[in-house]
N, C-alpha and C positions, 0 to 999 in steps of 0.2 A: 504494499500500499504506500502510495507516494505521500510525502509529508505535506501538510497544508502550508502554502507559501505565506511568509510574513507579509504584512502590509508595507507598502513603500514608506521610506522614511519621510518624516515631515520637515519641511524647511521652516524652522521656528521663526526666523526673521520675517516670514511673510504672515505670521499669525496676528491677527487684529484681536485685542482683548474684548472688544465689543461683540464679536462673534460668539465668544464663550458666554457673555451675559445674555445674549439672545437664546443660545442653546439651553442654558440653565433655566431660563423662564419658561421655554416651550416644554422642557422636560417636566417641570413642575405642574404646568397647566394641562399638558397633552392636547392643547388647542391653540392654533396660531392667532385666532382673533383675540382671545382672552389674553395671550401673552403679548400681543401688540398693544392692547389697551394698558396693560400693567407697565409696560415700558415707554408708554406715550409716543409710539411710533406707528407707522401704517403697517398693515398686513403685508403688503408688497415688500416692504423693507425687511420684515421678518423672514419672509421667503427667500429673499436675495441673500440675507446673512447666512441662512441655512445651506443654501446652494454653494456659497463660497466655502463654508466649513466642510461641506461633503467633499468638495474638490481637494481641500487641503488633507483630509483624513482618508480619502479613498473609501468612504463608506456611506451608505444611505442615511444613516443615523435615525431618521424618523420617517416613517411611511404612513401614508393616509389610511385611516380605518373609520368608517362611519363618518361622524361629524368631527372626529379629532384626528390624532396622530398616534402611532405606536412606535416605541424605540426599538432599534435593532439591538443585538446582544452587545455590540461595540459601544453603542450609546449607553446602554445600562452600565457597562464596565467602567467607563470613564466619568460618568456623571458624579458619583461621589467625590472623586478627586477634584473635578472642576468646581463643584459647589463649595467644597472645603477651601479650595484655593482663593476663590472669589470673596468668601467670608473673611479669610485671613487678610486679604489685601484691604478690604474695607475696614477692618478693625484697625489696621496699621495706618492707613492713609486718611480715613475719615471716621474716627472711632465714635464720633457724636453726631453722625449725619442722619440718624433716623428720626424723623418728626412724625409722630402718630397722626397729628391733625391734617397733614398733607400727603401721608404715605398712601400708596395704592398696591400694597403688597397682598398676596394671597397666602394664607397659612392653611396647612392640611393637619387636621387632628384625628387621631384614631381612637375610638372609644365605643363601648357597648351602649345600646339604647337606654339602659337604665341610668348609666353615668351621664349620657348627653341630656336626658330629661331633667337632670338635677343641675348640670353645669352650664348648659348652653344658654338658657334664657337669661341669667345674669351676665354671662360673658357677651351676649348680643347687646345688652343695655350699655355695657362699658364701651364696646366698639363704636356703637352709635353715637355715644356721648363724646368720645375721645378720638376715634379714629374712624370717621364716616367713610373713607375711601378703602378701608381694609376689607377683604373678603375672606370668608372661613369656609373651608370645605371639610365636612365630617364624613369620614370613611368608617365602615364597620370594623371593629376589632375582632379578629377571628382566631386569636391565639392568646395564650397566657405568657408568651414570649415575644415581645415586640422588637427584638433587637434587629431582626432582618428588615423590617419596616424602617427603622431609623438608619441603619447602614446604607440601604439604597435610596434613602431620601424620599421613600414613598409617603412618609408622615414627618412633619416637623417635631411633633410631640405625640406620645401615646399615653393615654390615661386609663388606668384599670387596676386590677388586682394581680400583682406580679410577685408573689411571695418567693418562689424559687429563684427567679431572676435577681430580685433585689438582694437576696442572701448570697448569691453567687458573685455579684459584682462588689458587694461589701467585703466578702472574704478575699477576693482577688486584690482589691485596693489595699487591705491590711497586709497582705503578703508581698505584693509587688510595689506598693506605694504608687500605684497607677489607677486612676479612675477611668475605666473603659467606658461607662455610661453614667449619666448624672440623673438624679431623681429628686423629687419633692413630694413629701407627704401632704396630701390635700384634705382628707378627712377619714374617719373610721365609719365602717357601714356595719349593718347587722343583718344577718339572714335568718328567716323564719320559714316554717312549714306553712304553706297555703292551700286552702281547699275552698270549694264553692259553699255558699250558704245552703243549708239543708243537706249537706253531705252526710252519709251514714256514720262517719267518725266525728261529726261536729260536736256531739255531746259525750264522746268517749275520751278518757284520759289518753293522751298521746304518749304511750310508753314507747320504749325502743322496739319491743316486739310488735306493737301495732304499726309503728312506722315501717318497719322492715317488711311486714307482711302485706302492706298496701301496694297498689299499682302506681308507679311514678312516672312523671314527666321530668326529663333533665334538660336544662338550658346548657348547651355544649357549643362552644364557638367553633371547635374543631370538628364536630360531628361524632366524636367518639363517646360511646355510652358509659363514660366514667369521669367523675369530676371530683372536687375536693371533699364533697360530702362523702363520696364512696371511699376516698383515702382515709377519712376519719372512721368510717364503719369497718373498713379492712383492719385497721389497727385494733378495733375491738373484736375482730374475728366475726363480724357480721356483714351482711350485704342486703341490698333492697333490689326489687324487681323494677327495672326500668323498661317501660313498654313504648316510649316515645321520646325522641330527642328533637329539639329545635334549636335554632341559633339566635333567637331574640327573646328577651324577657317579656315584651309586650305580647308576642304570640303565645307564649306560655300562659300568660294571664287569661287571654281570651279562650284558650283551650280548656283550661281548668274550670272557668266559669260554666261551661256546658258539659262537663264530664265528671266522673268519680275519681279522677287522677289527682294525686297530690303533686306538688311542686315545691321547690325551694327558691325564693325570691328575696332580693333586697327588701327590708321591711318598709322602707320609704316609698318604693317604686309604685305600688298599687294606688296610693293616695295621689302621687303625681300623675299617674296614667288614668285616673278617674275610674277605677275599678272597685273602689271601696265598698260600694253598695252591694256588690255581687260576691265578694270573697271575704273569707275568715282567715285569720292567721293563729298559729299556735307556736310557742317556743319549741325549738328542736329538742329532742330527747337525748341529745348528746352535746358535749362541750366542744366547740370549734375553736381553732386558733383565731387570733384577732384578725379581722378583715380590714386591711388597710388599702386605701385607694391612693395610687401615686401617679404622678406625672413623670415620665422619662423622656430623655432626649440624648443625642450624641454630643459628647464633650466638645467636638469641634464647633458647635454652635454656642458655646458658653459665652464668649464675648461679643457675639453679634448683637448690636443694639436693637435690631428689630425683633430677634428671638427673646432678648431680655424683656422687652416690653410685653411680648406674648405670655411669657412665663409669669410675669407679674400680674397681668390681667387675669389669667387662669387662677392664680392664687387668690386675688381679691374676689373673683367670682365664687370660688369655693368657700371663702369666708362669709360672703353675703348670703349664700344659700347653700349651706351644708345639708345633707339629708335630715339631720336632726331639726334644723330650722325650718326646712320644708314641711316636715311633719307637724311642727308646731303651728305654722301658719295654716296648714290644712285643717288641723284639729280645731283652731279657733273658728274657722269658717264653718266647719262641720257642726260644732256645738250650737251655733245660731239656728241651725236647720232642724236638729233632731233632739228629742228629750234625753235627759241625762241617764234615765232609768234603764237603757238598753245594756244587757249584760254581755253581748257578743263582743268579742275582741276584734275590732276592725282596724284598718290601716288609718287610724285617725290620731295616733299618738302613742307614746310608750305604755 
């Protein structure tokens, strides 16, 4: 088998830095029109810059797909280096150049629907007030390990429950004195067992035996029928029967409303998703590790002023509306509508 030929060498003297800025923006947006708007240039100018870069690198880089573009393997390989290099140049040459009031940046955030239902409303309020030209793209978080998303710049920040990853990067930092990824604790969550009102188990003590013998729905980002609840049960030498997996908390809530399945959800979520009138919650019959929700990002974004502003905005959004505060606000509104003598445990407060 003949060897794959190496690409022709690049004449670096002919490389215009602006071509890399255009390439970075198009890679982030996957759309020429949006990239042109963000760069305040015309779409033909974007197309021309990409054409020149293709000629220099002898690769198509981005090919049309539907209403956007799709990167080639070479584009995916070089983009993290290009993005990091541009960020370092900006940090060195113009460290305070980001002005949120006039910025037209686009940020990509990866998170699950339960997280976004809590965090995005106050974050939108902040961006509308401080950075009206900023755009946010929320993509679904499909993993408990977001490092690949951050490595290939598919997301600027990932927000979620990453216990194994946080432990691993902390241990590596302690051993090597190098922080491979950075994180910020946003809030602590609580998971509970959820069932429909009128469920056969609604008036039965939820013991470990009752819980394990029931039929369960699992929210699994990866699609695997095994989650952190099952890890806890396995340590107790127990298991539950999972008959359905879905990849969204909202879908889980809607399915449980119309079935006899049990599921485990963040306690605040049903109130936020307006399902509290249909569902009941019960404390889980086993002790879980603390559930921490963290924001994670690649360390090369540490000093990027735009990224610093984004991290600060997310932290402020989490402070303004944590799940506990969302539950309190929901409970206050709910108490005005219903009498206090109801004995059911709803998603209306602790």
